[in-house]
C-alpha positions as CSV (number, residue, x, y, z in Angstrom):
1,M,86.1,114.3,126.9
2,H,83.8,113.0,124.1
3,Q,83.4,109.4,123.0
4,P,81.9,109.3,119.6
5,S,80.7,105.9,118.2
6,C,80.1,104.4,114.9
7,R,78.4,101.4,113.2
8,M,80.1,99.0,110.8
9,N,79.6,95.6,109.3
10,D,81.8,92.5,110.2
11,D,83.8,92.9,107.3
12,E,84.7,96.6,108.0
13,Y,85.4,95.8,111.7
14,Q,87.8,92.9,110.8
15,L,89.5,95.2,108.5
16,L,89.8,97.8,111.4
17,T,90.9,95.5,113.9
18,R,93.7,94.2,111.5
19,A,94.8,97.6,110.7
20,A,95.0,98.6,114.3
21,A,96.8,95.5,115.1
22,V,99.4,96.1,112.4
23,C,100.1,99.6,113.8
24,N,100.1,98.2,117.4
25,M,97.1,100.4,118.3
26,S,94.0,99.6,120.1
27,V,90.9,100.0,118.0
28,A,90.0,103.1,119.7
29,S,93.3,104.8,119.1
30,F,93.6,103.8,115.6
31,L,89.9,105.2,114.9
32,A,90.9,108.4,116.7
33,H,94.3,108.8,114.8
34,A,92.8,107.9,111.5
35,S,89.7,110.1,111.8
36,L,91.7,113.1,113.1
37,K,94.1,112.8,110.3
38,A,91.3,112.7,107.7
39,A,89.7,115.7,109.4
40,R,92.9,117.6,109.2
41,D,93.2,116.9,105.5
42,L,89.8,118.1,104.0
43,D,91.4,118.6,100.6
44,R,91.7,114.8,99.8
45,T,89.0,113.9,97.3
46,A,86.7,110.9,97.9
47,A,88.6,109.3,95.0
48,E,91.8,109.3,96.8
49,I,90.2,107.9,100.0
50,A,88.6,105.1,97.9
51,D,91.9,104.3,96.3
52,E,93.6,104.1,99.6
53,R,90.8,101.6,100.9
54,E,91.3,99.5,97.8
55,M,95.1,99.4,98.5
56,L,94.5,98.5,102.0
57,N,92.1,95.7,100.9
58,E,94.7,94.4,98.5
59,L,97.4,94.4,101.0
60,F,95.4,92.5,103.3
61,S,94.3,90.0,100.9
62,L,98.0,89.6,99.9
63,R,98.9,89.1,103.4
64,R,96.3,86.3,103.9
65,H,97.4,84.7,100.6
66,L,101.1,84.8,101.6
67,G,100.2,83.2,105.0
68,R,98.6,80.2,103.4
69,I,101.4,79.9,101.0
70,G,103.9,79.8,103.9
71,N,101.9,77.2,105.7
72,N,102.1,75.1,102.6
73,L,105.7,75.9,102.2
74,N,106.2,74.6,105.9
75,Q,104.5,71.3,105.1
76,V,106.6,70.7,102.1
77,A,109.7,71.4,104.2
78,K,108.7,69.0,106.9
79,A,107.9,66.2,104.3
80,L,111.4,66.7,102.6
81,N,113.1,66.9,106.1
82,S,111.7,63.7,107.1
83,D,112.8,62.0,103.8
84,G,109.4,62.0,102.5
85,H,108.0,63.0,99.2
86,A,106.4,66.4,98.7
87,P,104.4,66.1,95.5
88,Q,102.9,69.4,96.1
89,A,106.2,71.2,96.2
90,R,105.7,72.3,92.5
91,A,102.2,73.5,93.1
92,V,103.6,75.7,96.3
93,L,106.5,77.0,94.3
94,S,104.2,78.0,91.5
95,A,101.9,79.7,94.1
96,V,105.0,81.5,95.4
97,H,105.9,82.7,92.0
98,R,102.2,83.9,91.4
99,A,102.1,85.8,94.6
100,A,105.3,87.5,93.9
101,K,104.0,88.5,90.5
102,R,100.6,89.8,92.2
103,V,103.0,91.9,94.7
104,D,105.0,93.3,91.8
105,A,102.0,94.2,89.9
106,F,100.2,95.8,92.7
107,T,103.4,97.7,93.6
108,Q,103.7,98.9,90.1
109,R,100.1,100.0,90.0
110,R,100.6,102.1,93.1
111,V,103.9,103.5,91.9
112,D,102.3,104.5,88.5
113,S,99.3,106.1,90.2
114,E,101.6,108.2,92.6
115,T,103.8,109.2,89.4
116,S,100.8,110.3,87.3
117,V,99.4,112.3,90.4
118,A,102.9,114.2,90.7
């Protein structure tokens, strides 16, 4: 058995651990799986790999953003359920609409880029 190693900065390692967690894999398994998949597909260009990395970064950013919005939405619901006022409700709903537009725009860019390649 061989045990290769690699170095990465904190941001890269956090991205890696999040990706592994999303796939319900250990970091080592995720690295092995991803690197072997890339090694078996040497026809992919650097541009395709960079595009995929950009997509993953955007998806993780969206996930964090939606998590914060969800937290704010829970606070609004708690205030309203206790007969309180929720002056931030409009701002939270506005954030939800902006996030939905961001997801739509991202999805459309991905669809358009896939269509132009085909």
